[in-house]
MARBA-3410 file (N, C-alpha, C, O; in Angstrom, 1 decimal):
169
47.2,-32.4,11.8,47.2,-31.0,12.3,45.8,-30.4,12.0,45.8,-29.4,11.3 ~ 44.8,-31.0,12.5,43.5,-30.5,12.2,43.2,-29.2,13.1,43.7,-29.1,14.2 ~ 42.4,-28.3,12.6,42.1,-27.0,13.3,43.3,-26.1,13.5,43.3,-25.3,14.4 ~ 44.3,-26.4,12.7,45.5,-25.6,12.7,45.4,-24.5,11.6,45.0,-24.9,10.5 ~ 45.8,-23.3,11.9,45.7,-22.3,10.9,46.7,-22.4,9.6,46.6,-21.8,8.6
47.7,-23.4,9.8,48.6,-23.5,8.6,48.7,-25.0,8.3,48.6,-25.9,9.1 ~ 48.8,-25.3,7.0,49.1,-26.6,6.5,50.4,-26.7,5.8,50.6,-25.9,4.8 ~ 51.3,-27.6,6.2,52.6,-27.6,5.5,52.8,-29.1,5.0,52.2,-30.0,5.5 ~ 53.6,-29.2,3.9,53.8,-30.4,3.3,55.2,-30.5,2.7,55.8,-29.4,2.4 ~ 55.8,-31.6,2.6,57.1,-31.7,1.9,56.8,-31.7,0.5,55.8,-32.3,0.1
57.7,-31.2,-0.3,57.5,-31.1,-1.7,58.9,-31.4,-2.5,59.9,-30.9,-2.1 ~ 58.8,-32.3,-3.5,60.0,-32.5,-4.2,60.1,-31.3,-5.2,59.2,-31.0,-5.9 ~ 61.4,-30.8,-5.3,61.5,-29.7,-6.3,62.9,-29.7,-6.8,63.9,-30.2,-6.2 ~ 63.1,-29.1,-8.0,64.4,-28.8,-8.6,64.8,-27.4,-8.3,64.1,-26.5,-8.5 ~ 66.0,-27.3,-7.7,66.5,-26.1,-7.4,67.6,-25.7,-8.4,68.5,-26.5,-8.7
67.5,-24.4,-8.9,68.6,-23.9,-9.8,69.5,-23.0,-9.0,69.2,-22.1,-8.2 ~ 70.9,-23.4,-9.2,71.9,-22.6,-8.6,72.8,-22.0,-9.5,73.2,-22.7,-10.5 ~ 73.3,-20.8,-9.3,74.2,-20.2,-10.2,75.7,-20.6,-9.8,75.9,-20.9,-8.6 ~ 76.5,-20.7,-10.7,77.9,-21.0,-10.4,78.6,-19.7,-10.3,78.6,-18.8,-11.3 ~ 79.3,-19.5,-9.2,80.0,-18.2,-9.0,81.2,-18.2,-10.0,81.8,-19.2,-10.2
81.4,-17.0,-10.5,82.5,-16.8,-11.5,83.9,-17.0,-10.9,84.8,-17.2,-11.6 ~ 84.0,-17.0,-9.6,85.2,-17.2,-8.9,85.6,-18.7,-8.9,86.8,-19.0,-8.8 ~ 84.6,-19.5,-9.1,84.9,-21.0,-9.1,85.2,-21.5,-10.6,86.2,-22.1,-10.8 ~ 84.3,-21.1,-11.5,84.5,-21.5,-12.8,84.5,-20.2,-13.6,83.4,-19.6,-13.9 ~ 85.6,-19.8,-14.1,85.7,-18.5,-14.7,85.0,-18.4,-16.1,84.3,-17.5,-16.4
85.2,-19.4,-16.9,84.5,-19.4,-18.2,83.7,-20.6,-18.4,84.1,-21.7,-18.8 ~ 82.5,-20.4,-18.1,81.6,-21.6,-18.1,80.5,-21.3,-19.2,80.0,-20.2,-19.4 ~ 80.1,-22.4,-19.9,79.1,-22.3,-20.9,77.7,-22.1,-20.3,76.8,-21.6,-20.9 ~ 77.5,-22.6,-19.0,76.2,-22.3,-18.4,76.3,-21.5,-17.2,77.3,-21.3,-16.5 ~ 75.1,-20.8,-16.9,75.1,-19.9,-15.9,75.0,-20.7,-14.4,75.3,-20.1,-13.3
74.6,-22.0,-14.5,74.3,-22.7,-13.3,74.0,-24.1,-13.5,74.1,-24.6,-14.6 ~ 73.5,-24.7,-12.5,73.0,-26.0,-12.7,71.8,-26.3,-11.7,71.6,-25.6,-10.8 ~ 71.1,-27.4,-12.0,69.8,-27.7,-11.2,70.1,-28.9,-10.5,70.7,-29.9,-11.0 ~ 69.7,-28.9,-9.3,69.9,-30.2,-8.4,68.6,-30.5,-7.8,67.8,-29.6,-7.6 ~ 68.3,-31.9,-7.5,67.1,-32.2,-6.8,67.1,-31.9,-5.3,68.2,-31.8,-4.7
65.9,-31.7,-4.7,65.9,-31.5,-3.3,64.4,-31.5,-2.8,63.5,-31.5,-3.6 ~ 64.2,-31.4,-1.5,63.0,-31.3,-0.8,62.8,-30.0,-0.2,63.8,-29.3,0.2 ~ 61.6,-29.6,-0.1,61.3,-28.3,0.6,59.9,-28.3,1.1,59.1,-29.1,0.7 ~ 59.7,-27.4,2.1,58.4,-27.3,2.7,57.6,-26.3,1.9,58.0,-25.3,1.4 ~ 56.2,-26.6,1.9,55.3,-25.7,1.3,54.2,-25.5,2.3,53.6,-26.5,2.8
54.0,-24.3,2.8,53.0,-24.1,3.8,52.0,-23.0,3.2,52.4,-22.1,2.5 ~ 50.7,-23.2,3.6,49.7,-22.4,3.2,48.7,-22.3,4.3,48.8,-23.1,5.2 ~ 47.6,-21.5,4.3,46.7,-21.3,5.2,45.7,-22.4,5.0,45.4,-22.8,3.8 ~ 45.1,-23.0,6.2,44.1,-23.9,6.2,42.8,-23.4,5.8,42.6,-22.2,5.8 ~ 41.9,-24.2,5.3,40.6,-23.7,5.0,39.9,-22.9,6.2,39.9,-23.5,7.3
39.3,-21.7,6.0,38.7,-21.0,7.0,39.8,-20.0,7.6,39.5,-19.2,8.5 ~ 41.0,-20.0,7.1,42.0,-19.0,7.6,42.6,-18.3,6.3,42.5,-18.8,5.2 ~ 43.2,-17.2,6.5,43.8,-16.4,5.4,44.9,-15.6,5.9,45.0,-15.2,7.0 ~ 45.8,-15.4,5.0,47.0,-14.4,5.2,46.5,-13.1,4.8,46.9,-12.7,3.7 ~ 45.9,-12.3,5.6,45.3,-11.1,5.3,46.2,-10.0,5.0,46.0,-9.1,4.1
47.4,-10.0,5.7,48.4,-8.9,5.6,49.6,-9.2,4.7,50.4,-8.3,4.5 ~ 49.6,-10.4,4.3,50.8,-10.9,3.5,52.1,-11.1,4.3,53.2,-11.1,3.8 ~ 51.9,-11.2,5.7,53.1,-11.5,6.5,53.4,-12.9,6.8,54.4,-13.2,7.5 ~ 52.6,-13.8,6.3,52.7,-15.2,6.6,52.1,-15.8,7.8,52.2,-16.9,8.2 ~ 51.3,-14.9,8.4,50.6,-15.3,9.6,49.1,-15.5,9.2,48.5,-14.6,8.7
48.7,-16.7,9.4,47.3,-17.1,9.0,46.4,-16.6,10.2,46.6,-16.9,11.3 ~ 45.3,-16.0,9.8,44.3,-15.7,10.9,42.9,-16.1,10.3,42.7,-16.3,9.1 ~ 42.0,-16.3,11.2,40.7,-16.9,10.9,39.9,-15.9,10.0,39.9,-14.7,10.3 ~ 39.2,-16.4,9.1,38.3,-15.5,8.2,37.1,-15.3,9.0,36.5,-16.3,9.5 ~ 36.7,-14.0,9.2,35.5,-13.8,9.9,34.2,-14.3,9.2,34.2,-14.2,8.0
33.3,-14.8,9.8,32.1,-15.4,9.1,31.3,-14.2,8.4,31.2,-13.1,8.9 ~ 30.8,-14.5,7.3,30.2,-13.5,6.5,28.9,-12.9,7.1,28.7,-11.7,7.2 ~ 28.1,-14.0,7.6,26.8,-13.5,8.2,27.0,-13.2,9.7,26.6,-14.0,10.5 ~ 27.5,-12.1,10.0,27.6,-11.7,11.4,26.3,-11.0,11.8,25.5,-10.7,11.0 ~ 26.1,-10.8,13.1,24.8,-10.2,13.5,24.6,-8.8,12.9,23.5,-8.5,12.6
25.6,-8.1,12.7,25.5,-6.7,12.2,25.0,-6.8,10.7,24.1,-6.0,10.3 ~ 25.5,-7.7,10.0,25.0,-7.9,8.6,23.6,-8.5,8.4,22.9,-8.1,7.5 ~ 23.3,-9.3,9.4,21.9,-9.9,9.4,21.0,-8.7,9.8,19.9,-8.6,9.2 ~ 21.4,-7.9,10.7,20.4,-6.8,11.1,20.3,-5.8,9.9,19.1,-5.4,9.6 ~ 21.4,-5.4,9.3,21.4,-4.6,8.1,20.6,-5.2,7.0,19.9,-4.4,6.3
20.7,-6.4,6.7,19.9,-7.1,5.7,18.3,-7.0,6.1,17.5,-6.8,5.3 ~ 18.1,-7.3,7.4,16.7,-7.2,7.8,16.1,-5.8,7.7,14.9,-5.7,7.3 ~ 16.9,-4.8,8.1,16.4,-3.4,7.9,16.3,-3.0,6.5,15.3,-2.4,6.2 ~ 17.2,-3.4,5.6,17.1,-3.2,4.2,15.8,-3.8,3.5,15.1,-3.2,2.6 ~ 15.5,-5.0,4.0,14.2,-5.7,3.6,13.1,-5.0,4.0,12.1,-4.7,3.2
13.1,-4.6,5.2,11.9,-3.7,5.7,11.7,-2.5,5.0,10.6,-2.2,4.7 ~ 12.8,-1.8,4.7,12.8,-0.5,4.0,12.3,-0.7,2.6,11.6,0.1,2.0 ~ 12.8,-1.8,2.0,12.3,-2.1,0.6,10.9,-2.4,0.6,10.2,-2.0,-0.3 ~ 10.4,-3.2,1.6,9.0,-3.5,1.6,8.2,-2.3,1.8,7.1,-2.2,1.3 ~ 8.7,-1.4,2.6,7.9,-0.1,3.0,7.9,0.8,1.7,6.8,1.4,1.4
8.9,0.8,1.0,8.9,1.6,-0.3,8.0,1.0,-1.3,7.3,1.6,-2.0 ~ 8.0,-0.4,-1.4,7.1,-1.1,-2.4,5.6,-0.8,-1.9,4.8,-0.5,-2.8 ~ 5.4,-0.8,-0.6,4.0,-0.6,-0.2,3.6,0.8,-0.5,2.5,1.1,-0.9 ~ 4.5,1.8,-0.3,4.2,3.2,-0.6,4.0,3.4,-2.2,3.1,4.1,-2.6 ~ 4.8,2.6,-2.9,4.8,2.8,-4.4,3.4,2.2,-4.9,2.8,2.7,-5.8
3.0,1.1,-4.3,1.7,0.6,-4.7,0.5,1.2,-3.9,-0.6,1.4,-4.5 ~ 0.7,1.5,-2.6,-0.4,2.0,-1.8,-0.8,3.4,-2.0,-2.0,3.6,-2.1 ~ 0.1,4.3,-2.2,-0.3,5.7,-2.5,-1.1,5.9,-3.7,-2.2,6.6,-3.6 ~ -0.8,5.4,-4.8,-1.7,5.5,-6.0,-3.1,4.9,-5.7,-4.1,5.4,-6.1 ~ -3.0,3.7,-5.0,-4.3,3.1,-4.8,-5.2,3.9,-3.8,-6.4,4.0,-4.0
-4.6,4.5,-2.7,-5.3,5.3,-1.8,-5.9,6.5,-2.6,-7.0,6.8,-2.4 ~ -5.1,7.2,-3.5,-5.5,8.3,-4.1,-6.7,8.0,-5.1,-7.6,8.8,-5.2 ~ -6.6,6.9,-5.8,-7.7,6.4,-6.7,-8.9,6.1,-5.9,-10.0,6.6,-6.3 ~ -8.8,5.5,-4.7,-10.0,5.1,-4.0,-10.6,6.4,-3.4,-11.8,6.4,-3.2 ~ -9.8,7.4,-3.1,-10.2,8.7,-2.5,-11.0,9.4,-3.6,-12.1,10.0,-3.4
-10.5,9.5,-4.9,-11.2,10.1,-5.9,-12.5,9.4,-6.3,-13.5,10.0,-6.6 ~ -12.5,8.0,-6.2,-13.8,7.3,-6.4,-14.8,7.6,-5.3,-16.0,7.6,-5.5 ~ -14.2,7.7,-4.1,-15.1,7.9,-2.9,-15.8,9.3,-3.1,-17.0,9.5,-2.9 ~ -14.9,10.4,-3.4,-15.5,11.7,-3.6,-16.5,11.8,-4.7,-17.5,12.4,-4.5 ~ -16.2,11.1,-5.9,-17.2,11.1,-7.0,-18.5,10.4,-6.5,-19.6,10.9,-6.9
-18.4,9.3,-5.7,-19.5,8.6,-5.2,-20.3,9.5,-4.3,-21.5,9.6,-4.3 ~ -19.5,10.2,-3.4,-20.2,11.1,-2.5,-20.9,12.3,-3.2,-22.0,12.6,-2.7 ~ -20.3,12.8,-4.2,-20.9,13.9,-4.9,-22.2,13.4,-5.6,-23.2,14.1,-5.6 ~ -22.1,12.2,-6.2,-23.3,11.7,-6.9,-24.4,11.5,-5.8,-25.6,11.8,-6.1 ~ -24.1,10.8,-4.6,-25.1,10.7,-3.6,-25.8,12.0,-3.2,-27.0,12.1,-3.1
-24.9,12.9,-2.9,-25.4,14.3,-2.5,-26.3,14.9,-3.6,-27.3,15.5,-3.3 ~ -25.9,14.8,-4.9,-26.7,15.3,-5.9,-28.1,14.6,-6.0,-29.2,15.2,-6.2 ~ -28.0,13.2,-5.7,-29.3,12.5,-5.8,-30.1,12.8,-4.7,-31.3,12.9,-4.9 ~ -29.5,13.1,-3.4,-30.3,13.5,-2.3,-30.9,14.9,-2.4,-32.0,15.2,-1.9 ~ -30.2,15.8,-3.0,-30.7,17.1,-3.2,-31.9,17.0,-4.2,-32.9,17.6,-4.0
-31.7,16.3,-5.2,-32.7,16.1,-6.2,-34.1,15.5,-5.7,-35.2,15.9,-6.0 ~ -33.8,14.4,-4.8,-35.0,13.8,-4.2,-35.6,14.8,-3.2,-36.9,14.8,-3.0 ~ -34.9,15.5,-2.6,-35.5,16.5,-1.6,-36.3,17.6,-2.4,-37.4,18.0,-2.0 ~ -35.8,18.0,-3.6,-36.5,18.8,-4.4,-37.9,18.2,-4.9,-39.0,18.8,-4.9 ~ -37.8,16.9,-5.2,-39.0,16.2,-5.7,-40.1,16.1,-4.5,-41.3,16.2,-4.7
-39.5,15.8,-3.3,-40.4,15.8,-2.1,-41.1,17.0,-1.9,-42.3,17.0,-1.7 ~ -40.3,18.1,-2.0,-40.9,19.4,-1.8,-42.0,19.8,-2.9,-43.0,20.4,-2.6 ~ -41.7,19.4,-4.1,-42.6,19.5,-5.2,-43.9,18.7,-5.0,-45.0,19.3,-5.2 ~ -43.8,17.5,-4.5,-44.9,16.7,-4.1,-45.7,17.3,-2.9,-46.9,17.4,-3.0 ~ -45.0,17.8,-2.0,-45.7,18.5,-0.8,-46.5,19.7,-1.4,-47.7,19.9,-1.0
-45.9,20.4,-2.2,-46.6,21.6,-2.7,-47.9,21.2,-3.6,-48.9,21.9,-3.6 ~ -47.8,20.0,-4.2,-48.9,19.5,-5.0,-50.1,19.1,-4.1,-51.2,19.3,-4.5 ~ -49.7,18.7,-2.9,-50.9,18.2,-2.0,-51.3,19.4,-1.0,-52.4,19.3,-0.5 ~ -50.6,20.3,-0.9,-51.0,21.4,0.0,-51.9,22.4,-0.7,-51.8,22.7,-1.9 ~ -52.9,22.9,0.0,-53.8,23.8,-0.6,-53.8,25.1,0.4,-54.1,25.0,1.5
-53.5,26.2,-0.2,-53.4,27.4,0.6,-54.8,27.9,0.9,-55.8,27.4,0.3 ~ -54.9,28.9,1.9,-56.2,29.4,2.3,-56.9,30.2,1.1,-58.1,30.2,0.9 ~ -56.0,30.8,0.3,-56.5,31.7,-0.8,-57.2,30.8,-1.9,-58.1,31.3,-2.6 ~ -56.9,29.6,-2.0,-57.6,28.6,-2.9,-58.9,28.1,-2.6,-59.6,27.6,-3.5 ~ -59.3,28.3,-1.3,-60.5,27.7,-0.9,-61.5,28.8,-0.5,-61.2,29.8,0.2
-62.7,28.5,-1.0,-63.8,29.3,-0.6,-64.8,28.4,0.2,-65.2,27.4,-0.2 ~ -65.2,28.9,1.4,-66.1,28.1,2.1,-67.6,28.3,1.8,-68.0,29.5,1.6 ~ -68.3,27.3,1.7,-69.7,27.4,1.3,-70.6,27.2,2.4,-70.2,27.5,3.6 ~ -71.9,26.7,2.2,-72.8,26.6,3.3,-72.4,25.5,4.3,-71.6,24.6,4.0 ~ -73.0,25.5,5.4,-72.8,24.4,6.4,-73.6,23.2,6.0,-74.7,23.3,5.6
-72.9,22.0,6.1,-73.5,20.8,5.7,-73.8,19.9,6.8,-74.3,18.8,6.6 ~ -73.5,20.2,8.1,-73.8,19.4,9.2,-74.9,19.9,10.0,-74.9,19.9,11.3 ~ -75.9,20.5,9.3,-77.1,21.1,10.1,-77.8,19.9,10.7,-78.1,18.9,10.0 ~ -78.1,20.1,12.0,-78.9,19.0,12.7,-78.0,17.9,13.3,-78.5,17.2,14.2 ~ -76.8,17.8,12.9,-75.9,16.7,13.5,-74.5,17.3,13.7,-73.5,16.9,13.0
-74.5,18.3,14.6,-73.2,18.9,14.8,-72.1,17.9,15.4,-72.4,17.2,16.3 ~ -70.9,18.0,15.0,-69.8,17.1,15.6,-69.2,17.7,16.8,-69.5,18.9,17.1 ~ -68.4,17.0,17.5,-67.8,17.5,18.7,-66.5,18.4,18.4,-66.0,19.0,19.3 ~ -66.1,18.4,17.2,-64.8,19.1,16.8,-65.1,20.4,16.1,-64.1,21.2,15.8 ~ -66.3,20.7,15.7,-66.6,21.9,15.1,-67.6,21.7,14.0,-68.3,20.7,13.9
-67.8,22.8,13.2,-68.9,22.6,12.1,-68.2,22.2,10.8,-67.1,22.6,10.6 ~ -69.0,21.5,10.0,-68.6,21.0,8.7,-69.2,21.9,7.6,-70.4,22.0,7.6 ~ -68.4,22.4,6.7,-68.8,23.3,5.6,-68.5,22.7,4.3,-67.5,22.0,4.2 ~ -69.2,23.1,3.3,-68.8,22.8,1.9,-67.7,23.8,1.5,-67.7,25.0,1.9 ~ -66.8,23.3,0.7,-65.7,24.2,0.2,-65.7,24.0,-1.3,-66.1,23.1,-1.9
-65.1,25.1,-1.8,-64.8,25.1,-3.3,-63.4,25.4,-3.5,-62.9,26.4,-2.9 ~ -62.7,24.6,-4.3,-61.2,24.9,-4.5,-61.2,25.6,-5.9,-61.6,25.1,-6.9 ~ -60.6,26.8,-5.9,-60.6,27.6,-7.1,-59.6,27.0,-8.1,-59.9,26.8,-9.2 ~ -58.3,26.7,-7.7,-57.2,26.4,-8.6,-57.2,24.9,-8.9,-56.5,24.5,-9.8 ~ -58.1,24.1,-8.3,-58.2,22.7,-8.7,-59.6,22.2,-8.9,-60.3,21.7,-8.0
-60.1,22.4,-10.0,-61.5,22.0,-10.2,-61.7,20.6,-10.1,-62.9,20.2,-9.7 ~ -60.9,19.6,-10.4,-61.0,18.2,-10.4,-61.1,17.7,-8.9,-61.7,16.7,-8.6 ~ -60.6,18.5,-7.9,-60.6,18.1,-6.5,-61.9,18.6,-5.8,-62.0,18.3,-4.6 ~ -62.8,19.2,-6.5,-64.0,19.6,-5.9,-65.1,18.6,-5.8,-66.2,18.9,-6.2 ~ -64.8,17.4,-5.5,-65.7,16.3,-5.4,-66.9,16.5,-4.6,-68.0,16.3,-4.9
-66.6,17.0,-3.4,-67.6,17.2,-2.3,-68.6,18.2,-2.7,-69.8,18.2,-2.3 ~ -68.2,19.2,-3.7,-69.3,20.2,-4.1,-70.2,19.6,-5.0,-71.4,19.8,-4.8 ~ -69.8,18.7,-5.9,-70.8,18.2,-6.9,-71.7,17.2,-6.2,-72.8,17.0,-6.5 ~ -71.1,16.5,-5.2,-72.0,15.4,-4.5,-73.1,16.0,-3.6,-74.2,15.5,-3.5 ~ -72.6,17.1,-3.0,-73.5,17.8,-2.0,-74.2,19.0,-2.4,-74.7,19.7,-1.6
-74.3,19.3,-3.7,-74.8,20.5,-4.1,-76.3,20.6,-3.8,-76.8,21.7,-3.5 ~ -77.0,19.5,-3.8,-78.4,19.4,-3.4,-78.7,19.7,-1.9,-79.8,20.1,-1.6 ~ -77.7,19.6,-1.0,-78.0,19.9,0.4,-78.0,21.3,0.7,-78.9,21.8,1.4 ~ -77.2,22.1,0.1,-77.1,23.6,0.4,-78.2,24.4,-0.4,-78.3,25.6,-0.2
END
């Protein structure tokens, strides 16, 4: 009886019977035991008596499509929570590092711009610092204008042309 929901077998058993008082009024024993055969039935593997009524029904498989889908969704949700648990602090830390790096770079840029402006001021000479002297291109005028000797008031070391050409004027 393969693929049957029930399995039955004969079993040897001892059966106890009471002696009615109408048959033996004063008896030392309450009954007697006699040998006999009986059927023992139980549900086959893969079946169960779910309601206790003696009817064996198939056990539904544990891994149904609904349980598999629920397990998959649970794993995805768990992975997402783990990613958030690890990812959010990492993102915040990287954001702080980026901001600190950006502030450092902006500070260095502003500092270098200040240095560039200071260097430009060092090379620029205003009109008030220069006094024009005599003309030194007498007899050989250029096509762009006249050439004059100058004197720089605030920078005496920069007055090289004055010392070299003092004999001309």
